[in-house]
C-alpha positions as CSV (number, residue, x, y, z in Angstrom):
1,X,0.0,0.0,0.0
2,X,1.3,3.4,-0.9
3,X,0.2,7.0,-0.2
4,X,0.7,9.5,-3.0
5,X,0.7,13.1,-2.1
6,X,-0.1,14.9,-5.3
7,X,0.5,18.6,-5.9
8,X,-1.2,20.2,-9.0
9,X,-0.3,23.8,-9.9
10,X,-0.9,26.1,-12.8
11,X,1.9,26.4,-15.2
12,X,3.9,29.6,-14.6
13,X,2.7,31.2,-17.9
14,X,-1.0,30.7,-17.0
15,X,-2.9,33.6,-15.3
16,X,-4.1,32.7,-11.8
17,X,-7.2,34.8,-11.0
18,X,-7.8,33.0,-7.7
19,X,-4.2,33.7,-6.7
20,X,-4.7,37.4,-7.5
21,X,-7.8,37.5,-5.4
22,X,-6.0,35.8,-2.5
23,X,-3.1,38.3,-2.9
24,X,-5.6,41.2,-2.7
25,X,-7.1,39.7,0.4
26,X,-3.8,39.3,2.1
27,X,-2.7,42.8,1.2
28,X,-6.0,44.2,2.6
29,X,-5.3,42.4,5.9
30,X,-2.0,44.1,6.1
31,X,0.3,41.4,4.8
32,X,2.2,43.9,2.6
33,X,5.3,41.8,2.2
34,X,3.4,39.2,0.1
35,X,4.4,39.7,-3.6
36,X,2.6,36.8,-5.4
37,X,0.2,34.0,-4.7
38,X,-0.4,30.9,-6.8
39,X,-3.3,28.6,-5.9
40,X,-3.2,24.9,-6.6
41,X,-4.6,21.6,-5.5
42,X,-3.4,19.0,-3.0
43,X,-4.7,15.4,-3.2
44,X,-3.9,12.2,-1.3
45,X,-4.4,8.9,-3.1
46,X,-3.9,5.5,-1.4
47,X,-3.0,2.9,-4.0
48,X,-2.5,-0.8,-3.7
49,X,0.5,-1.9,-5.8
50,X,3.1,-4.7,-5.3
51,X,6.1,-2.5,-6.1
52,X,6.9,1.2,-5.8
53,X,7.6,1.5,-9.6
54,X,4.1,0.2,-10.4
55,X,2.5,2.7,-7.9
56,X,4.5,5.5,-9.4
57,X,3.4,4.6,-12.9
58,X,-0.3,4.4,-11.8
59,X,-0.2,7.8,-10.1
60,X,1.5,9.4,-13.1
61,X,-1.2,8.0,-15.3
62,X,-4.0,9.2,-13.0
63,X,-2.5,12.7,-13.0
64,X,-2.2,12.8,-16.8
65,X,-5.7,11.5,-17.4
66,X,-7.8,13.1,-14.6
67,X,-6.1,14.9,-11.7
68,X,-4.3,17.6,-13.7
69,X,-5.1,19.4,-16.9
70,X,-1.9,19.0,-19.0
71,X,-2.7,22.1,-21.0
72,X,-2.6,24.5,-18.1
73,X,-1.3,22.6,-15.1
74,X,1.8,20.8,-13.8
75,X,1.9,18.0,-11.3
76,X,4.4,16.4,-9.0
77,X,3.9,13.8,-6.3
78,X,5.6,12.2,-3.3
79,X,5.1,8.5,-2.7
80,X,5.4,6.8,0.6
81,X,4.7,3.4,2.0
82,X,1.4,3.4,4.0
83,X,-0.4,0.9,6.0
84,X,-4.0,0.0,5.1
85,X,-6.6,2.0,6.9
86,X,-8.4,0.1,9.7
87,X,-11.5,-1.5,8.3
88,X,-10.4,-0.8,4.7
């Protein structure tokens, strides 16, 4: 059993309206030192695979097919061994 911690972010060349809104909110709260905010997604995926390389391949495929939009987003993930959840 593996746990993939997946980070999906907009490509640097893509405008981030949500990040701009958060930046404005932070500035209005007095956080004047903040210069830029980029908003992304964080997902945790538990995956059963006999070997780490197979888990990595499956997570990469999941990201390319569903979790990230390859036109405007990038992804990276960390993979760690995890014990099954109780009752699962």
